[in-house]
N, C-alpha and C positions, 0 to 999 in steps of 0.2 A: 592515628587518627588520621584519617583524609580532609584536607583543608578544601573547603568550600571553593569553585570557581568563582574569579574575580567579577566583579562586576562593573560594566566600562561606567565611567559619571561624568558623563562629557554632555555642557548642552551651549552651544556657542550662542552671542550673544545676550546672554542674560548675565545680571551683576545679582551677587545674590545679596536680601536684603536683612538687615540682621534689627532685633526689638531688644529692647533693655528685659530682663525680666523684673518685675516689682520688688524680689527679694532677695535676689543674686547678682550680680556685676560679671555675670557669667553670660556673654552673646549667646543667641540664638536664631537661626535661621527661621524665619519668615515663613519658611515653605521649605516643607522636604522635597518638592518639585524643583527646586533652584538646582540641585544637586543631581538628580536624575532625566534622561535622557528614555523614552520609552519608542522601543524598535518592535513591528510585528515580526517574529519570526517565520511564521508561513513564508514572508517575503526574501528573507537571506535562503543567501546562498553559502555554498563553501568557502568560496575565496570574497565574503564582502569587506569592505573597509577597516581596516583592525588588525588584520590578522587572519587564521581560518578559523572557523564555526561548525560549528555541527548541530544545529536545531533538531533533527531525529533520527532517528538508526533502529534499524529494523536489525533483528537479530535471529537467524536461523538456528534452533537452539538443535534442532533434531532434525534431519529430512525421515528420520522411520514415521509409523504411522499404525496404530491399531483399529485404522480403517485400511483400505483396498480401494477406492470409488474408484469407477469405471473410468472418470472423467479428467484423474489427477493429472497434475503436468509434474509432480515431482517426487510422491512417495515411496520408502522402500519399505521393506518388512519390518512388523514391531520388534523382532527377532535375530536382525541382519546385523552377526556378531562384526564383521568387519567395516559398516559404517559407524556404528556403535565404540570401536576402537579408537578410531581417526578423531570423531568430535573433540571438540574443546574439554575442557578437563572445566573442574568448577574456578579455580583460580587462575585460570586462564579466561575464562569468560568473568569474572572479579576485575582483572585487571583491563579487559575490553569495554568494563564498563565506566570503571575512572575513567581511562582515559577521556571515554567520550563525554563525564559531567565536567571533568576540565577543558574541553572544549567544548563547553554552555551546552550541552542536550540536554532538554526538557522534556523530551516522551522518547521512550524505549517499547519497541512493539514486539513483541516476544509471539514466535508462531516459526511453522515447521512446514511438514510432517505434524506433529503431533507433541506440542511443546511439553505437554504435563508429564509425555511418559520420563521426561527427565528425572532423577530421582530424588536431583539438586534444585527441582523448581522455586521450592518455598524459599530457601537459602537464599537465591540467585533473587526470585520477586524480593527480599529484602534489602537486599543490600542493595537494589538498585532504589527502591521507594525512601531510605533512609538518606541516601543521596540528594534526595529532594526531587528524582525526576517522576514523571509520570508515567504508569505505565497500562502499555495498551493490548490487548493480550484475547488472541485468534484459536479459538478452541475447537473442540466437537461436543463438549462436555461430557464425553465418555468418565474419565478419569476424575470429576469432582466427589472430592469425597465430603463429610458434615469436618472434618478438620480445616480443609480449603476454604471450605465457604464459610467460615468463622474465620479465617484467615483475613480474609475480603472483604466481611463486614465490620470487622473490626480496623483494618488498615486497607483502607480502599484502592485500590488503583490509579484512582480520579481521572480514567478513563473509561466508559463505557462496555465490557468486554463484550466482545464480541461472536456469537456463536451459530456456525452453521448447521441449517438443519437440512435432510436429504429426501425426506417423506414424511407426511406427517401420519402412518401407521405401519407397524411393523415387515409388513411385505414389501412397500413400496421404498422405504428407508434400508432395506438391507437388500434390497435387489441393488440399491446406488451402494452401498459403504461394502458389500462383500464380506459382509464380517457378522455373525448369528449373533445375537445377543446384544448388539449395537444398539438398537431402541431404545431397550427398556432401561440402557446404562443413562442413554442420549437425555431419556423424560426425566428421570430420577437426580440426576444434574442439575437440570433445569427447574426441579422441582426443590432444589437444597437452595439455589441462587434465588428463587421466590421466598421462601420462607424467613431467609435471611435479608432480604431486602437488597441486595450483592447487585447491584445494579448493569442490566445485560439487552443489548439487542440482537435481533435473529438475522439473518438473509439465509441464501437458496443457491442451490444450481438446480438452473431447469433439467431436466433429463426425462428419457420416455416413461420409468421408473416412475415418477411423480408429477406428470406434467397435467394431470387430470385434477390435482391437490390445489392448486395455486390459490382457488376463494376460501378453499378450508383453510389454508396457511395463513392467507392475511387475516381474516375474520381473528383464527388465532392470536395473530401477533399483535393485534389490537388489547387484547386481554394483559399483555405484557406492561406494566406501567413505566415505562421510560424509551418504549417506540414513539417516538414524536411525529413518524414521516413512515411511509409505505417501505418494507423492507428490498434490499436491492435483490439484484442476482446477477449471476455468473450464467453465460449461453453462450458467447462467442468463445468457447475453451483454447488456453492457449497447448502448444504440444507440449514434451518433456525437451526442458533444457537444457538438461545433459545430451542428448539427441543421444540416450540409451537402452531404444528400441523401438525402433521401425514398426514394428507390430502394434505396440502399443499405439501411438501415432497416430496410424493407419486409425485404431478404434475411435481415440478421441474424434478425430478430425470426423468421423462420421458421428457421432454423437452432437457437433454444433445444430444451432438453430440457423435455416434460412434466414437470409437477412431481410425477406417478410415477414419472415413469423416472429424476429426479433424485433422490427418495427412494430406490429401488434403488442406487443407485451412494455416494450417502449412508452405508446401514446395511449394505454389506458385510460390515464387520463389526459385527454387530450391538450386544456387549456394549459395544464401545469407543465405539461411537457414544451406546449410552446413558449412560456413566459422564460422557463429555463434557459430554452436554445435559442430564446434570441441575448437576453447576458452576455451565456457562453459563449456565441460566434460574432459579438461585439469585441468583446476582452480576448481572445486565446486564436481565430482565424486569421488566416495566411501563407504566403509558401515560404518553404523552410529556408531552399535554397539547397547548398550543397553540405549545409551543415547537419552530420548526423544526430547529432545530439541536441534536441530542437523539444526537446518535452520537460517534465519536471524534474528531471537527473542534474545534480548538484546542490539540491536545497535538501540533499538528508543524504543517506546509503544504508546501506545492509552489509552484512556478516553473516556470513554464511556457516553451517551445522561447522567447519573443519580450520574456520580462523581467515578463511577471504573474503576481501573487503572485497566489493563493488559500487559503481555509481547508483544502481536500480537493481532491486529482487530478479527482474527476469535474464538478469543477461549472467550467463556462464560460458561466455566469453573466455576461455585460457587464459590468453594472453594480456585481458583486458582485467584480471584482477592483481590485488596485492594480499603478498600472503603476511599475517600480522604479525606469526610466530619470529620471523626475523624484522621487521619493521613496526613500525608505530601510527595511530590513525594521522597525529600528523603529519608523520611524514608521507602517510597516501594522499593525503588532501592536497599538501603542499605542492608534493613532487611529481607522484604519478600520477594522479588523474586530470590535474588541466591541461596534459597531453591527450586523455580518452576525450574527454568533452571537447576537444579541438577536433576531432578527427571531421575528416571531409570524405563523402561518398563519392564511388569511381564509376559504380556500375550505370552505364550505358542507360540502362531502363529505367534504373533509381531518378536518371539524372534529367531524363525525358519526362519523367510521369509526375514522382513524387516530392522532388524539388521545386515543379514549379504549379502546383497541386495546392488550393486555399482550402481544400478539406480536413488540412491537417490537424486541426484541431477535433474536428468529427470521427478521424481515422487512428486505429491502435497502433498502426506502422509503428513499427523501433524497431532500434539495433536486436533488443533482448530478440524479441517475437521473429525478426528476421535471419536470425540464428538458431534457433530451435527449429526454426520451418524448414530454411535452406543451409545453414550453417556457412551463412555468410552474413555479410552486417547491413550489406545496404540492397538485397533482390524484393522487390516489391512483394505483397501477400496479398495475390488476386482474394482470399474469401475476404479477407479485411478492408479493400478497396472497394469491393463490391455492397460491406455494410455500410461504409459510409457514403457510398453513390445511393441506396437505398432510404437512408436519412437525408441526404442535403434534399432531393426530390420531393419529399414529403413535405420538406421546410421551405420549397418553393426556390431552394436558391438554385438549383438545374434545372433543365428541360429535359423530358424523357431525351434519350440518344447523347446526350451531350456529356462530355467527358469534363471534371474538373477542374486537370492540368489545360487545359484550351481554352477555357476562360478568361477574360481578360476585366471584366467591369465587376468584380466579385464584389468591391467596398459596394457597388449600387445597392448591390442585389442583400446584401446583407443589412442595408440601410430601408428597406425596402421590405422589409421580412414581415413588419406589423401593420404594412397599408392595407 
């Protein structure tokens, strides 16, 4: 039987107050709060005070997928025997998940590829839930069966399942998925969840075959009981992080929305966009300096299908991963990754631009995306720079023709956003 991870019971400056039970001589605490310290694990990092913690873990169970989507940055064929042979086996994944539980992990995200391709998915799901860990599942819903839907209804993942929708009709959906019969399977999976009241939300990727279906998709999404906000969209697509196909990368790049088109989507609800961005900019904007990992890396981590531990999902830089087949999660956190997160940029172009740019919060430039685009960790990505500048001009943070790394009074501009 696996032992449950210990909970730290410290509260500085608080004395335990005891009351006498009327029918017993046993002293009891007046309040259980005297023994508990509440912590926001969303703000915890891997190296928080008191030892290594891992609040969240992303697990890519497989890179294989039963779709062959035109924009995908990771997928391998469903029947790729070499990839399947390299994937961690069931007991190896259980060992990783148990290590995560011992480090305080509260949420595991199962993704891929298509994670439901794994024949042992139900076994791994039950193992994770029995450890008290919440599960977040990313899926295309094609492999949802009555048995699996019943399992989720009986033993909920405690996080809404996320289903990506590639089109509202067979023609548009399968033009994206490039898999015959995929649309009908997706709809059957969704129907199974609806009938069994399994909580899920939907999201989409904006692509030429489905670009004219946005209103129809959003109207349908409102009929899903667990959709408490508008669906999210992928549109500034990542290139393939393994850098395994220059041809595929060129095709993906051509599918990206222009910065202007992307802004039109983001500002469909202008007032909400402005309110959210005002709060976001006040919290996250500012030049990052030469430190490469100034993003959310360090508040969680990722294990790929082959047991390589990474600080984030997009980062496929070979020498910055850690092989869990010959080491442990704890060792990766304590010894390997502090060195990774302390890496500094050396590229003169990055130092002259990105390091001084106050739009870092708006820009998706990061070492992982730099690697997939250029094969380096610190080369600016022109497309992402243009996207960020387009949004900044809309928010009145930049004037036409200005470059964000040249702006000195950015703090004052952010304060004036609502004026």
